[in-house]
C-alpha positions as CSV (number, residue, x, y, z in Angstrom):
1,M,212.8,85.2,43.7
2,G,214.6,88.6,43.6
3,N,217.5,87.1,41.8
4,R,215.2,85.6,39.2
5,R,213.6,89.1,38.6
6,S,217.0,90.8,38.0
7,K,217.9,88.1,35.5
8,L,214.6,88.6,33.7
9,N,215.3,92.4,33.6
10,Q,218.8,91.7,32.2
11,F,217.2,89.8,29.4
12,A,214.1,91.9,28.8
13,F,215.8,95.4,28.8
14,P,217.9,94.8,25.7
15,L,214.9,93.3,23.9
16,I,212.8,96.4,24.7
17,I,215.6,98.7,23.5
18,N,216.0,96.6,20.4
19,F,212.2,96.8,19.7
20,I,212.1,100.6,20.2
21,L,215.2,101.1,18.0
22,S,213.7,99.0,15.2
23,Y,210.4,100.8,15.6
24,V,212.1,104.2,15.3
25,L,214.2,103.1,12.3
26,E,211.0,101.8,10.6
27,L,209.2,105.1,11.3
28,S,212.2,107.1,9.9
29,D,212.2,104.7,6.9
30,V,208.5,105.5,6.2
31,A,209.2,109.2,6.6
32,I,212.0,109.1,4.1
33,V,209.9,107.1,1.6
34,A,207.0,109.6,2.1
35,R,209.4,112.5,1.6
36,V,210.8,111.0,-1.6
37,S,207.4,110.1,-3.1
38,T,205.7,113.4,-2.3
39,P,207.5,115.4,-5.1
40,S,206.3,112.9,-7.7
41,F,202.7,113.3,-6.4
42,N,203.1,117.1,-6.6
43,T,204.2,117.0,-10.3
44,N,201.1,114.8,-11.2
45,F,198.7,117.5,-10.0
């Protein structure tokens, strides 16, 4: 039982890290897009 759990952790941990990394990258991507699009919004007003 304990061996099975460590195997599960070995598999789940990289998945969690991968998920967090992709989430952070997506957030920074949105921030960059917002930063690029805000000057165009400012010139319209």
